[in-house]
PyMOL Python script that loads the backbone (N, CA, C, O; Angstrom):
from pymol import cmd

cmd.read_pdbstr("""\
ATOM      1  N   MET A   1       0.259  -0.871  -0.358  1.00  0.00           N
ATOM      2  CA  MET A   1       0.125  -0.076  -0.292  1.00  0.00           C
ATOM      3  C   MET A   1       1.045   1.412  -0.138  1.00  0.00           C
ATOM      4  O   MET A   1       1.477   1.741   0.967  1.00  0.00           O
ATOM      5  N   THR A   2       1.228   2.057  -1.078  1.00  0.00           N
ATOM      6  CA  THR A   2       1.676   2.918  -1.006  1.00  0.00           C
ATOM      7  C   THR A   2       0.959   4.924   0.195  1.00  0.00           C
ATOM      8  O   THR A   2      -0.054   5.453   0.653  1.00  0.00           O
ATOM      9  N   TYR A   3       1.950   5.062   0.099  1.00  0.00           N
ATOM     10  CA  TYR A   3       1.899   6.271   0.952  1.00  0.00           C
ATOM     11  C   TYR A   3      -0.242   7.438   0.472  1.00  0.00           C
ATOM     12  O   TYR A   3      -1.008   7.792   1.367  1.00  0.00           O
ATOM     13  N   ARG A   4      -0.502   7.667  -1.050  1.00  0.00           N
ATOM     14  CA  ARG A   4      -1.010   8.402  -1.721  1.00  0.00           C
ATOM     15  C   ARG A   4      -2.047   7.350  -1.320  1.00  0.00           C
ATOM     16  O   ARG A   4      -3.019   7.766  -0.689  1.00  0.00           O
ATOM     17  N   GLU A   5      -1.988   6.282  -1.550  1.00  0.00           N
ATOM     18  CA  GLU A   5      -3.230   5.272  -0.700  1.00  0.00           C
ATOM     19  C   GLU A   5      -4.031   5.288   0.464  1.00  0.00           C
ATOM     20  O   GLU A   5      -5.219   5.395   0.767  1.00  0.00           O
ATOM     21  N   LYS A   6      -2.712   5.114   1.106  1.00  0.00           N
ATOM     22  CA  LYS A   6      -2.639   5.415   2.707  1.00  0.00           C
ATOM     23  C   LYS A   6      -4.192   6.480   3.181  1.00  0.00           C
ATOM     24  O   LYS A   6      -5.288   6.295   3.710  1.00  0.00           O
ATOM     25  N   LEU A   7      -3.200   7.900   2.445  1.00  0.00           N
ATOM     26  CA  LEU A   7      -3.740   9.128   2.657  1.00  0.00           C
ATOM     27  C   LEU A   7      -5.514   9.847   1.627  1.00  0.00           C
ATOM     28  O   LEU A   7      -6.161  10.893   1.668  1.00  0.00           O
ATOM     29  N   HIS A   8      -5.624   8.401   0.771  1.00  0.00           N
ATOM     30  CA  HIS A   8      -7.294   8.173   0.117  1.00  0.00           C
ATOM     31  C   HIS A   8      -7.539   6.626  -0.008  1.00  0.00           C
ATOM     32  O   HIS A   8      -7.214   5.796  -0.857  1.00  0.00           O
ATOM     33  N   PRO A   9      -8.142   6.576   1.007  1.00  0.00           N
ATOM     34  CA  PRO A   9      -9.379   5.142   1.548  1.00  0.00           C
ATOM     35  C   PRO A   9     -10.362   5.051   0.234  1.00  0.00           C
ATOM     36  O   PRO A   9     -10.470   4.172  -0.621  1.00  0.00           O
ATOM     37  N   TRP A  10     -10.697   5.674   0.322  1.00  0.00           N
ATOM     38  CA  TRP A  10     -12.581   5.926   0.003  1.00  0.00           C
ATOM     39  C   TRP A  10     -12.444   5.650  -1.693  1.00  0.00           C
ATOM     40  O   TRP A  10     -12.327   6.539  -2.537  1.00  0.00           O
ATOM     41  N   CYS A  11     -12.484   4.367  -1.918  1.00  0.00           N
ATOM     42  CA  CYS A  11     -12.664   4.372  -3.380  1.00  0.00           C
ATOM     43  C   CYS A  11     -14.036   3.749  -4.255  1.00  0.00           C
ATOM     44  O   CYS A  11     -14.833   2.824  -4.098  1.00  0.00           O
ATOM     45  N   VAL A  12     -13.794   4.872  -5.299  1.00  0.00           N
ATOM     46  CA  VAL A  12     -15.482   4.693  -6.068  1.00  0.00           C
ATOM     47  C   VAL A  12     -14.900   3.092  -6.680  1.00  0.00           C
ATOM     48  O   VAL A  12     -13.730   2.725  -6.572  1.00  0.00           O
ATOM     49  N   VAL A  13     -15.996   2.287  -7.320  1.00  0.00           N
ATOM     50  CA  VAL A  13     -16.085   1.113  -7.752  1.00  0.00           C
ATOM     51  C   VAL A  13     -16.830   0.721  -8.898  1.00  0.00           C
ATOM     52  O   VAL A  13     -18.038   0.671  -8.665  1.00  0.00           O
ATOM     53  N   TRP A  14     -16.447   0.380 -10.248  1.00  0.00           N
ATOM     54  CA  TRP A  14     -17.607   0.421 -11.115  1.00  0.00           C
ATOM     55  C   TRP A  14     -17.569  -1.370 -11.579  1.00  0.00           C
ATOM     56  O   TRP A  14     -16.518  -1.946 -11.859  1.00  0.00           O
ATOM     57  N   ASP A  15     -19.198  -2.168 -11.581  1.00  0.00           N
ATOM     58  CA  ASP A  15     -19.266  -3.098 -10.946  1.00  0.00           C
ATOM     59  C   ASP A  15     -19.602  -3.247 -13.101  1.00  0.00           C
ATOM     60  O   ASP A  15     -20.427  -2.893 -13.943  1.00  0.00           O
ATOM     61  N   GLY A  16     -18.578  -3.841 -13.014  1.00  0.00           N
ATOM     62  CA  GLY A  16     -18.620  -4.110 -14.485  1.00  0.00           C
ATOM     63  C   GLY A  16     -18.657  -5.286 -14.793  1.00  0.00           C
ATOM     64  O   GLY A  16     -18.344  -6.142 -13.965  1.00  0.00           O
ATOM     65  N   PRO A  17     -19.071  -5.631 -16.133  1.00  0.00           N
ATOM     66  CA  PRO A  17     -20.088  -7.101 -16.491  1.00  0.00           C
ATOM     67  C   PRO A  17     -18.340  -8.631 -15.993  1.00  0.00           C
ATOM     68  O   PRO A  17     -17.134  -8.454 -15.827  1.00  0.00           O
ATOM     69  N   ASN A  18     -19.338 -10.050 -15.949  1.00  0.00           N
ATOM     70  CA  ASN A  18     -18.912 -10.865 -15.063  1.00  0.00           C
ATOM     71  C   ASN A  18     -18.117 -10.958 -13.480  1.00  0.00           C
ATOM     72  O   ASN A  18     -17.197 -11.658 -13.056  1.00  0.00           O
ATOM     73  N   CYS A  19     -19.233  -9.553 -12.682  1.00  0.00           N
ATOM     74  CA  CYS A  19     -19.337  -9.638 -11.886  1.00  0.00           C
ATOM     75  C   CYS A  19     -17.592  -9.379 -11.055  1.00  0.00           C
ATOM     76  O   CYS A  19     -17.145 -10.016 -10.101  1.00  0.00           O
ATOM     77  N   ARG A  20     -16.888  -8.200 -11.853  1.00  0.00           N
ATOM     78  CA  ARG A  20     -15.576  -7.969 -12.201  1.00  0.00           C
ATOM     79  C   ARG A  20     -15.507  -6.395 -11.456  1.00  0.00           C
ATOM     80  O   ARG A  20     -16.370  -5.578 -11.777  1.00  0.00           O
ATOM     81  N   SER A  21     -14.730  -6.118 -10.723  1.00  0.00           N
ATOM     82  CA  SER A  21     -14.761  -5.146 -10.271  1.00  0.00           C
ATOM     83  C   SER A  21     -13.792  -3.687 -10.123  1.00  0.00           C
ATOM     84  O   SER A  21     -12.773  -3.753  -9.436  1.00  0.00           O
ATOM     85  N   VAL A  22     -14.045  -2.809 -10.580  1.00  0.00           N
ATOM     86  CA  VAL A  22     -12.529  -1.257 -11.509  1.00  0.00           C
ATOM     87  C   VAL A  22     -12.730  -0.163 -10.717  1.00  0.00           C
ATOM     88  O   VAL A  22     -13.774   0.490 -10.717  1.00  0.00           O
ATOM     89  N   ALA A  23     -11.432   0.143  -9.800  1.00  0.00           N
ATOM     90  CA  ALA A  23     -11.480   1.713  -8.783  1.00  0.00           C
ATOM     91  C   ALA A  23     -11.429   2.515 -10.343  1.00  0.00           C
ATOM     92  O   ALA A  23     -10.669   2.654 -11.301  1.00  0.00           O
ATOM     93  N   VAL A  24     -12.416   2.812 -10.002  1.00  0.00           N
ATOM     94  CA  VAL A  24     -12.438   4.258 -10.514  1.00  0.00           C
ATOM     95  C   VAL A  24     -11.639   5.886 -10.455  1.00  0.00           C
ATOM     96  O   VAL A  24     -11.119   6.731 -11.184  1.00  0.00           O
ATOM     97  N   GLY A  25     -11.957   5.616  -9.133  1.00  0.00           N
ATOM     98  CA  GLY A  25     -10.749   6.534  -8.065  1.00  0.00           C
ATOM     99  C   GLY A  25     -10.654   6.353  -6.995  1.00  0.00           C
ATOM    100  O   GLY A  25     -11.397   5.655  -6.305  1.00  0.00           O
ATOM    101  N   ARG A  26      -9.112   7.339  -6.447  1.00  0.00           N
ATOM    102  CA  ARG A  26      -9.401   6.945  -4.807  1.00  0.00           C
ATOM    103  C   ARG A  26      -9.891   8.654  -4.392  1.00  0.00           C
ATOM    104  O   ARG A  26      -9.631   9.570  -5.172  1.00  0.00           O
ATOM    105  N   TYR A  27     -10.792   8.952  -2.758  1.00  0.00           N
ATOM    106  CA  TYR A  27     -10.859  10.197  -2.762  1.00  0.00           C
ATOM    107  C   TYR A  27     -10.030  10.111  -1.046  1.00  0.00           C
ATOM    108  O   TYR A  27      -9.712   9.011  -0.597  1.00  0.00           O
ATOM    109  N   ARG A  28      -9.737  11.575  -0.147  1.00  0.00           N
ATOM    110  CA  ARG A  28      -9.059  11.599   1.129  1.00  0.00           C
ATOM    111  C   ARG A  28     -10.242  11.518   1.393  1.00  0.00           C
ATOM    112  O   ARG A  28     -10.261  11.104   2.552  1.00  0.00           O
ATOM    113  N   HIS A  29     -11.569  11.692   0.948  1.00  0.00           N
ATOM    114  CA  HIS A  29     -12.814  12.448   2.022  1.00  0.00           C
ATOM    115  C   HIS A  29     -14.031  11.578   1.530  1.00  0.00           C
ATOM    116  O   HIS A  29     -14.222  11.250   0.359  1.00  0.00           O
ATOM    117  N   ARG A  30     -14.874  11.237   2.673  1.00  0.00           N
ATOM    118  CA  ARG A  30     -16.029  10.246   1.921  1.00  0.00           C
ATOM    119  C   ARG A  30     -17.295  11.377   1.016  1.00  0.00           C
ATOM    120  O   ARG A  30     -17.999  11.213   0.019  1.00  0.00           O
ATOM    121  N   GLN A  31     -17.116  12.371   1.862  1.00  0.00           N
ATOM    122  CA  GLN A  31     -17.965  13.442   0.660  1.00  0.00           C
ATOM    123  C   GLN A  31     -17.559  13.673  -0.722  1.00  0.00           C
ATOM    124  O   GLN A  31     -18.359  13.769  -1.653  1.00  0.00           O
ATOM    125  N   ASP A  32     -16.085  13.773  -0.843  1.00  0.00           N
ATOM    126  CA  ASP A  32     -15.562  14.012  -2.677  1.00  0.00           C
ATOM    127  C   ASP A  32     -16.254  12.379  -2.708  1.00  0.00           C
ATOM    128  O   ASP A  32     -17.475  12.527  -2.744  1.00  0.00           O
ATOM    129  N   ALA A  33     -16.025  11.428  -2.707  1.00  0.00           N
ATOM    130  CA  ALA A  33     -16.198  10.192  -3.319  1.00  0.00           C
ATOM    131  C   ALA A  33     -17.460   9.876  -3.457  1.00  0.00           C
ATOM    132  O   ALA A  33     -17.635   9.326  -4.544  1.00  0.00           O
ATOM    133  N   GLU A  34     -19.400  10.082  -2.205  1.00  0.00           N
ATOM    134  CA  GLU A  34     -19.878  10.502  -2.945  1.00  0.00           C
ATOM    135  C   GLU A  34     -20.586  10.888  -3.773  1.00  0.00           C
ATOM    136  O   GLU A  34     -21.557  10.359  -4.314  1.00  0.00           O
ATOM    137  N   ALA A  35     -19.878  12.327  -3.969  1.00  0.00           N
ATOM    138  CA  ALA A  35     -20.107  13.637  -5.023  1.00  0.00           C
ATOM    139  C   ALA A  35     -19.567  12.723  -6.179  1.00  0.00           C
ATOM    140  O   ALA A  35     -20.466  12.401  -6.956  1.00  0.00           O
ATOM    141  N   ARG A  36     -18.233  12.185  -6.517  1.00  0.00           N
ATOM    142  CA  ARG A  36     -18.217  11.653  -7.994  1.00  0.00           C
ATOM    143  C   ARG A  36     -19.200  10.678  -8.232  1.00  0.00           C
ATOM    144  O   ARG A  36     -19.492  10.468  -9.409  1.00  0.00           O
ATOM    145  N   VAL A  37     -19.958   9.824  -7.054  1.00  0.00           N
ATOM    146  CA  VAL A  37     -20.631   8.583  -7.251  1.00  0.00           C
ATOM    147  C   VAL A  37     -21.790   9.640  -8.576  1.00  0.00           C
ATOM    148  O   VAL A  37     -21.985   9.550  -9.788  1.00  0.00           O
ATOM    149  N   ARG A  38     -22.206  10.394  -7.669  1.00  0.00           N
ATOM    150  CA  ARG A  38     -23.131  11.019  -7.867  1.00  0.00           C
ATOM    151  C   ARG A  38     -23.506  10.917  -9.104  1.00  0.00           C
ATOM    152  O   ARG A  38     -24.436  10.308  -9.630  1.00  0.00           O
ATOM    153  N   THR A  39     -22.088  12.057  -9.804  1.00  0.00           N
ATOM    154  CA  THR A  39     -21.782  13.019 -11.092  1.00  0.00           C
ATOM    155  C   THR A  39     -21.714  11.513 -11.550  1.00  0.00           C
ATOM    156  O   THR A  39     -22.665  11.408 -12.325  1.00  0.00           O
ATOM    157  N   LEU A  40     -21.328  10.772 -11.502  1.00  0.00           N
ATOM    158  CA  LEU A  40     -21.146   9.248 -12.827  1.00  0.00           C
ATOM    159  C   LEU A  40     -22.412   8.792 -13.149  1.00  0.00           C
ATOM    160  O   LEU A  40     -22.937   8.678 -14.256  1.00  0.00           O
ATOM    161  N   GLY A  41     -22.915   8.499 -11.839  1.00  0.00           N
ATOM    162  CA  GLY A  41     -24.704   8.195 -12.545  1.00  0.00           C
ATOM    163  C   GLY A  41     -25.140   9.014 -12.958  1.00  0.00           C
ATOM    164  O   GLY A  41     -26.151   8.723 -13.597  1.00  0.00           O
ATOM    165  N   ARG A  42     -24.831  10.321 -12.938  1.00  0.00           N
ATOM    166  CA  ARG A  42     -25.797  10.877 -13.929  1.00  0.00           C
ATOM    167  C   ARG A  42     -25.155  11.127 -15.274  1.00  0.00           C
ATOM    168  O   ARG A  42     -25.643  11.653 -16.274  1.00  0.00           O
ATOM    169  N   GLN A  43     -24.102  10.694 -15.094  1.00  0.00           N
ATOM    170  CA  GLN A  43     -23.131  10.630 -16.564  1.00  0.00           C
ATOM    171  C   GLN A  43     -24.001   9.283 -17.569  1.00  0.00           C
ATOM    172  O   GLN A  43     -24.781   9.266 -18.521  1.00  0.00           O
ATOM    173  N   LYS A  44     -23.316   8.262 -16.687  1.00  0.00           N
ATOM    174  CA  LYS A  44     -23.674   7.035 -17.479  1.00  0.00           C
ATOM    175  C   LYS A  44     -25.051   6.814 -16.666  1.00  0.00           C
ATOM    176  O   LYS A  44     -24.685   6.714 -15.495  1.00  0.00           O
ATOM    177  N   PRO A  45     -26.001   6.730 -16.698  1.00  0.00           N
ATOM    178  CA  PRO A  45     -26.576   6.132 -15.600  1.00  0.00           C
ATOM    179  C   PRO A  45     -26.911   3.974 -15.845  1.00  0.00           C
ATOM    180  O   PRO A  45     -27.118   3.040 -15.071  1.00  0.00           O
ATOM    181  N   GLU A  46     -26.786   4.129 -17.276  1.00  0.00           N
ATOM    182  CA  GLU A  46     -27.113   2.093 -17.490  1.00  0.00           C
ATOM    183  C   GLU A  46     -25.554   1.550 -16.578  1.00  0.00           C
ATOM    184  O   GLU A  46     -25.424   0.344 -16.365  1.00  0.00           O
ATOM    185  N   SER A  47     -24.673   2.344 -16.191  1.00  0.00           N
ATOM    186  CA  SER A  47     -23.113   1.477 -15.165  1.00  0.00           C
ATOM    187  C   SER A  47     -23.976   1.833 -13.891  1.00  0.00           C
ATOM    188  O   SER A  47     -24.913   2.630 -13.860  1.00  0.00           O
ATOM    189  N   SER A  48     -23.301   0.824 -12.486  1.00  0.00           N
ATOM    190  CA  SER A  48     -23.395   0.391 -11.935  1.00  0.00           C
ATOM    191  C   SER A  48     -22.210   1.095 -11.138  1.00  0.00           C
ATOM    192  O   SER A  48     -21.108   1.074 -11.688  1.00  0.00           O
ATOM    193  N   TYR A  49     -22.367   1.960  -9.412  1.00  0.00           N
ATOM    194  CA  TYR A  49     -21.199   3.045  -9.358  1.00  0.00           C
ATOM    195  C   TYR A  49     -21.630   2.633  -7.363  1.00  0.00           C
ATOM    196  O   TYR A  49     -22.689   2.617  -6.735  1.00  0.00           O
ATOM    197  N   ARG A  50     -20.358   2.399  -7.029  1.00  0.00           N
ATOM    198  CA  ARG A  50     -19.995   2.266  -5.705  1.00  0.00           C
ATOM    199  C   ARG A  50     -19.088   2.531  -4.695  1.00  0.00           C
ATOM    200  O   ARG A  50     -17.906   2.259  -4.906  1.00  0.00           O
ATOM    201  N   LEU A  51     -19.453   3.060  -3.531  1.00  0.00           N
ATOM    202  CA  LEU A  51     -18.495   3.059  -2.788  1.00  0.00           C
ATOM    203  C   LEU A  51     -17.762   2.386  -1.725  1.00  0.00           C
ATOM    204  O   LEU A  51     -18.392   1.647  -0.968  1.00  0.00           O
ATOM    205  N   LEU A  52     -16.406   2.564  -1.564  1.00  0.00           N
ATOM    206  CA  LEU A  52     -15.643   1.384  -0.689  1.00  0.00           C
ATOM    207  C   LEU A  52     -15.115   2.207   0.293  1.00  0.00           C
ATOM    208  O   LEU A  52     -14.654   3.258  -0.152  1.00  0.00           O
ATOM    209  N   PHE A  53     -15.043   2.061   1.442  1.00  0.00           N
ATOM    210  CA  PHE A  53     -13.569   2.433   2.078  1.00  0.00           C
ATOM    211  C   PHE A  53     -12.954   1.061   2.089  1.00  0.00           C
ATOM    212  O   PHE A  53     -13.353  -0.071   2.361  1.00  0.00           O
ATOM    213  N   ASP A  54     -11.413   1.801   1.541  1.00  0.00           N
ATOM    214  CA  ASP A  54     -10.654   0.862   1.131  1.00  0.00           C
ATOM    215  C   ASP A  54      -9.141   1.016   2.475  1.00  0.00           C
ATOM    216  O   ASP A  54      -8.267   1.874   2.352  1.00  0.00           O
ATOM    217  N   ALA A  55      -9.164   0.297   3.293  1.00  0.00           N
ATOM    218  CA  ALA A  55      -8.196   0.682   4.392  1.00  0.00           C
ATOM    219  C   ALA A  55      -7.717  -0.145   4.686  1.00  0.00           C
ATOM    220  O   ALA A  55      -7.174  -0.204   5.789  1.00  0.00           O
ATOM    221  N   ALA A  56      -7.714  -1.012   3.936  1.00  0.00           N
ATOM    222  CA  ALA A  56      -6.390  -2.415   3.802  1.00  0.00           C
ATOM    223  C   ALA A  56      -5.532  -1.890   2.418  1.00  0.00           C
ATOM    224  O   ALA A  56      -4.409  -2.394   2.386  1.00  0.00           O
ATOM    225  N   GLY A  57      -5.719  -1.314   1.688  1.00  0.00           N
ATOM    226  CA  GLY A  57      -4.550  -0.521   0.566  1.00  0.00           C
ATOM    227  C   GLY A  57      -5.710  -2.357  -0.158  1.00  0.00           C
ATOM    228  O   GLY A  57      -5.503  -3.173   0.740  1.00  0.00           O
ATOM    229  N   THR A  58      -6.132  -2.677  -0.656  1.00  0.00           N
ATOM    230  CA  THR A  58      -6.920  -3.789  -1.210  1.00  0.00           C
ATOM    231  C   THR A  58      -7.625  -3.346  -2.751  1.00  0.00           C
ATOM    232  O   THR A  58      -8.602  -2.599  -2.801  1.00  0.00           O
ATOM    233  N   TYR A  59      -7.126  -3.788  -3.693  1.00  0.00           N
ATOM    234  CA  TYR A  59      -8.189  -3.648  -5.030  1.00  0.00           C
ATOM    235  C   TYR A  59      -9.519  -3.883  -4.683  1.00  0.00           C
ATOM    236  O   TYR A  59      -9.470  -3.783  -3.457  1.00  0.00           O
ATOM    237  N   PRO A  60     -10.616  -4.118  -4.960  1.00  0.00           N
ATOM    238  CA  PRO A  60     -12.025  -4.190  -4.705  1.00  0.00           C
ATOM    239  C   PRO A  60     -11.807  -5.582  -5.263  1.00  0.00           C
ATOM    240  O   PRO A  60     -12.635  -6.348  -4.770  1.00  0.00           O
ATOM    241  N   ASN A  61     -11.105  -6.100  -5.994  1.00  0.00           N
ATOM    242  CA  ASN A  61     -11.150  -7.377  -5.943  1.00  0.00           C
ATOM    243  C   ASN A  61     -10.866  -8.425  -5.397  1.00  0.00           C
ATOM    244  O   ASN A  61     -10.960  -9.601  -5.749  1.00  0.00           O
ATOM    245  N   GLY A  62     -10.480  -7.894  -4.433  1.00  0.00           N
ATOM    246  CA  GLY A  62      -9.607  -8.510  -3.166  1.00  0.00           C
ATOM    247  C   GLY A  62      -7.533  -8.658  -3.643  1.00  0.00           C
ATOM    248  O   GLY A  62      -6.632  -9.064  -2.908  1.00  0.00           O
ATOM    249  N   ASP A  63      -7.486  -8.410  -4.348  1.00  0.00           N
ATOM    250  CA  ASP A  63      -5.969  -8.716  -4.829  1.00  0.00           C
ATOM    251  C   ASP A  63      -5.661  -7.140  -4.130  1.00  0.00           C
ATOM    252  O   ASP A  63      -6.288  -6.088  -4.248  1.00  0.00           O
ATOM    253  N   PRO A  64      -4.189  -7.538  -3.220  1.00  0.00           N
ATOM    254  CA  PRO A  64      -3.199  -6.721  -2.873  1.00  0.00           C
ATOM    255  C   PRO A  64      -3.023  -5.797  -3.592  1.00  0.00           C
ATOM    256  O   PRO A  64      -2.776  -6.093  -4.761  1.00  0.00           O
ATOM    257  N   ALA A  65      -3.074  -4.157  -3.193  1.00  0.00           N
ATOM    258  CA  ALA A  65      -2.287  -3.639  -4.020  1.00  0.00           C
ATOM    259  C   ALA A  65      -1.134  -3.526  -4.089  1.00  0.00           C
ATOM    260  O   ALA A  65      -0.591  -3.634  -2.989  1.00  0.00           O
ATOM    261  N   PRO A  66      -0.269  -3.294  -5.168  1.00  0.00           N
ATOM    262  CA  PRO A  66       0.959  -3.032  -5.425  1.00  0.00           C
ATOM    263  C   PRO A  66       1.907  -2.483  -4.456  1.00  0.00           C
ATOM    264  O   PRO A  66       1.369  -2.105  -3.416  1.00  0.00           O
ATOM    265  N   ASN A  67       2.770  -2.384  -4.501  1.00  0.00           N
ATOM    266  CA  ASN A  67       3.838  -1.761  -3.301  1.00  0.00           C
ATOM    267  C   ASN A  67       4.247  -1.185  -4.254  1.00  0.00           C
ATOM    268  O   ASN A  67       5.194  -0.405  -4.145  1.00  0.00           O
TER     269      ASN A  67
END
""", "prot")
cmd.dss("prot")
cmd.show_as("cartoon", "prot")
cmd.util.cbc("prot")
cmd.orient("prot")
């Protein structure tokens, strides 16, 4: 887990096809991440986005973050 990832624990995650999740962005504050989820939801209403608190420094699919 990099220092930047420790400072930005809130992840916006896109739920893609075939149960695939992709981290779209990392944010320091929950308010910023929630605002991004709302913005993405308005821009792409057919896509599904969710908010994730990533304290352990892993990607949404459970793989450890690179060092």
